[in-house]
N, C-alpha and C positions, 0 to 999 in steps of 0.2 A: 865524521866518525860514525860508528855503529850506534852510538847513543842517540843521535839526532832522529833517525827514523822511529826508534822505539818511543822517544819522547812525543813525537807527532802523533803516533798511534794512540798513546796514552791520553793525549790531549783530546783527540777525536772522541774517544770513549767517554771521557769525563764530560765533554760538551754534550754528547748524546744523552747522558743521564739527566741532563737538565732540559731536554727537549721533550715535548708532549705531543701526542696525536691531536691534531686540530679538530677531530671529530669526537673521540671518546675520552681524551685526556690521559690515555695510557702512556707510559714511558716509551720513548723511541730509541732504537739502536740503528735504524737505517730509514731512508726515504722510500716511498712507494708511489707509483704513478706520478713521479716527479714532484711530490709534495711531502710535507711532514705529516703523514698519516701512517698508522700502524698497518701491519700485514692483514689482520682480520678485517679492518674497515675497508681496506683496498679490495680484498677478495669479495667482501659483501657487496661493494659498489659495482664491481665488475659483473658478478653473478646477476644482480638485480637489473643492471642496465642491459646485459645480454639477453636476459629472459623477457624483458619488457613487462615486468610485474608491477601492478599498482597496489601497494599494500594499504589496508585500512589502518587508521590510527588506533592504537590499543585502548586509549582512554577516550577517544572521540574528540578531544580538544585541540589536537595537533600542537601541543606544547610540552611534550614529554621530555624529561631530562635524559640526555645521552651521556652515559658515563660507564666506564668499565666496572665501577663499583655496583652498578645496577645490572645484575646478572642477565636479566631478560629485557634487552633494550627494544623499544618500539621500532619496528622496521620502517614504518612510514616516516617517523621523525628522524631516524638515523639516516635514511636516504636523503631527506630534505637537508639535513645538516651537512652531508657530503657536498651537495650542490651549493649550499650557501657559502662554504669556504673555498669553492672553486675547483673541486675534484672533477676530473674529466677522464673519460675512457674512449679512445679512438680505435679500439680493436673491432673485429667482426661482430656484427649485431644480428640477432634474430629480428624479424619484423615485430615492432612494438604493438602489443595488443591495444585495441581501442578501449578506452576507459568504459567500464560497465557501471551504470547507475544502480545502486542497491534497490531491490524491488519495492521496499516500503517507501523509499524516497520517490520512486517513479509513480507509485500508486497515489501518494500524497498529491503530487503535481497534477496527475490526470483526474483524480477525484474532485479536486477543487475546480478544475476546468469543466468537468461534467456538470457540476452543480451550477456554475455560472452560465453555461450555454443553455441549460434547461430553464433556468430562471428567466433569462432574456426572452426566450421563445414562449414560455408559458404566460408571462406577464402580457406579452403582446396579444396572445390569444384571449386571455381573460378580459382584457380591456375592451375587446370588441364583441364579447359574449353578452347577450341580453340577460338581465336579472342576476348578475353576478354580485352577490353581497360580500362585503369584506368583514373580516374578524379583527377587532381592535388588537393591535400589537405595537409596542413602543418603538420598534426599530425596522420592521419589515411590512410589506404589503402582502397580506394573506387573505385568500378568498375561501368562502365555503365551497366545498366540493359540490359539483352539480352534474346531474346525469346528461345535460345537454352539451357538456364540454369534455366529458370523461374519455370518450373515444379519441379525440384529438390530443388530449393530454397524454394518453397512453402511447399514442403514435410518436410523440416527441420523445418520450422516455425511452422507447425502444431504439429509435434512430440514434439518439445521442449516446445511449449505452453501448451501441455497437462501436462507436468511435472510441469510447473509453476502453472497451474490451480489446480492441486491436492495439491501442497505444500502451496500455498498462501491462499487457502480456505479449510483447513482441515476438517471443519464441513460438507462439502459436501460429505465426504466419508460415511456419515450416510444414504444417500438417495439411492434409487434403481438405478442400473446401467443404465437402460433404460432412466431414467430421467436425470441422470448425463451426459450421452452421448448427449442427446437432448440439455441440457443447454450449453455444450461445443461447439457444432456445431453452436449454435446461437451466442456464445461469440467470437469464433476465428476471424471472420472478424473485429469485434470491437476492439479486442486486437491488431490485426495487424495494424489497423489504428492509434491507440494510440502510438504504438511503432514507426510507420513511422514518425509521426509528432514530437514525443519526440526526435528522432534522427536527424530529419531535423533541428529543432531549435538548438539542441546542436552542430551540425556539420557545419551548413550553416547560422544560425541566423534567417532565415525566409524560407517560403515555396513558394515564388513567382517565383523563377527561377529553383530551384532544389528541388526535393522531394525524400527522401529515400524510396525505394521500399522494402528494407529489411535491415538487419543490415550492410551489406557491398555493396549493389547495389543501384544505384541512377538513377533517370530519370531527364535529363536536358532538359528543354523546349527550350533552345536556340540551341540545336543540331538538325540538319535535321533528319527527321524520317527515311530516307534511311539508316542512320547509324545503327539504331536499327533493321531494317528489310531490309537487302541488296537484298534479292531475289525479283525478279520482276515476280510475278504470280498473279493469280486472287484473292487470299486471302489477298494480301497486303493492298488494300484499305479498306477492311472490318476490318482488324486488326487495321489499323491506326485510322479509324473513331471511333472504340470502345475505344481504349486507350486514344485518345484525348478527347472523350466525358467523359470518366471516370475521367480523370485529371481535365477537366474544371468544371465538376459538383462538385467535391470535393473542388476545389478552390473557387467556388462561394458560396458553403454552409459553409464549415468548416474554411477556412483560415481567413476570416474577423473576425469571433468571436474568433478564435485562437489568432490572433494578438492583439485583444482588451483585452483579458483575462490576457495575460502574466503570466500564472500560473507557480508556483514553481515546483520543482521536487517532493515534498511531495504531492502537489495537483495532479500531474500526477498519482502518486501511488493511490490516492483516486479515481481518475477517472477510473482506471482499475477495482476497486471494484464496483463502482456505475454503470458502463456500464454492468457488469456481472449481477447485481441485477435487471436491467431494462429489462424486456422481456414480451412478450405476449404469452408465451408457456402454454400449457395445462398441468399443473403439479399438484400434490397432495397438499392438504392443509398443510400437515406436511413439505413437501419440501419448500413450499412458506414461511412458518414460519422461516425455517433455513436461507433462502435468506434474508428475512426481518431483521433478527437479524444481518446478515453481513452488511446490509445497515445502520442499526442503530448504530452499533459499528464504522463504518466508519465516520459517522457524529459526534459521540462523540470524536473520535480521531482528527478529523478536528478542532472541537471547541477548544480542548486543544492545538493543534498546533498553531492556530491563536492567542490565548490568551497568551500562554507561550513562544512560540518561535518567533512569529512575533510581539508580543506586540500590537495586534489589539483588541480593545474593541468591536467596531461595524464592524463585518465581513460580513454583509448581502450582500454587493456588490460583494465581492470575491466569496462567496458561490453561489450567483445568477449567476455569470459568469460561474462557474464550472457546475452548473446544466444546463445552456444553452448549454454548450459544450456537455454534456451528451445527451441532447435531439437531438442535431444535429448529433451526432454519430449514434443514432438510425435511423435517416433519411438517413444518408450516407450508412448505412448497406444495405439498399435495393438496392442502386446503386452498392455496392460491390458485392452483390449476382448476379445481372444481369451481371456484368462484368465477374465474374468467371464462370458463367454458359456458357457464350460465350467461355471463355478460355478452359473450359472442353470439349466443343463440338469441338472446333477448333483443339485441340491437342489430341482428343480422350482420355481424362482423366477425371474421376469423382473424383475431388480432395478430398473433405472431406471424402467421403465414402471409397475411396481407401486407404487414409493415415490412417484412424482410424482402418481399418481392418489390415493394415500392422503393 
C-alpha cells in the first residue's frame, strides 16, 4: 500500500535524527564520502586534502575539542579527527606541499647544533694551546681567552656560523652568491654577539664580571690584564686599551637592556633572525623581499609562542624589549667592526675575508 513507503521514509528520517557526525557530533540527515559525517566536515576534508595544506594547531597541544558547539574549530585537530575516524577522499588532488618547519623551530635546532660543533672544535684547540688556563665552573670546561688562540677561535666561529646561516635560513639559497656573502659578512659579528651573551647568561647568570668570548673561552674583568697579555712590549698598552674599550662600550650599550629584557631561549632564537634581517646593505629588491619574509615569519612565530606557550595576551612589552635589543646590536656591530679591524691589523690577519676564502 501507499502507507508502507511513507512509513519507511519516516523511519529513515527518525533514524537520521539519532545519527551524529563522527567528526563534529552534529546531527546527520545523510552520509557523505560514504561515512556518517556531515556535509561541512566532508567539504572541509576535501578542500584540505586537495590543497595539501598543513594547518598549525590553534592551541599548540594538538588536543583541541572538535564540536559544532565550538564555533571556531581548530583546523589541524579537525583534519586529524577526520583521518582518525577513517575519512578518505579519492578525487583529484593537487601536489601536496612539503611540510615547512616553523622558523623558530628550525633556528632552535640549528642554533644548538652550532653551539655543539663550535664547542667540540674549540675544546680540541684549547687543549693543545700552551698556557691555556681554565676558569672554575661547576658543569663546563671554560678557558680564559688568550691572544695566542683568538685567531683560530674566530676562524672556527666564522666557519661554523656559515653552516648555521645556510641551514637556519634556507630561502637565502635563492639569492645571488655575491649578495649572500655580503649579508653573511654583515651578520657574523651580530651573531657572535648574540652567542656571547646567550652563553654568558646561561653559564654565569649575568655579564657584569665575566663575558663569554666564544663557546669555551671567557674574559674575566676581575683578572689583571697582564694575565691575558704577559709580554711586555710596545703593543701591550694599545691592545689593552682596545679590548677594554670594546668591553666597556658593549657593557654600557648592551648589558643594561639585556638585563631588563630577561629574554627566553626562544626569544634569543628570534633575535638571531631579526638581527640578520636588519641591515643597510645595497641588495636587490628580490633579495630584500626574501629577507622581509623571514622577518615576517619570525614575528608570526613569536606571536604564536607568546600566546600559546607563555600564555601572554598583551605581549607588546616583551616584543618591544626584543626590538630594542635588536637595535642595540646594530649599534654594537660598528664597535665590533672597529675592534676586529684593529685585531686584523695587529695580528696581520684579515679575518672575514681570509676565513671566507678558506
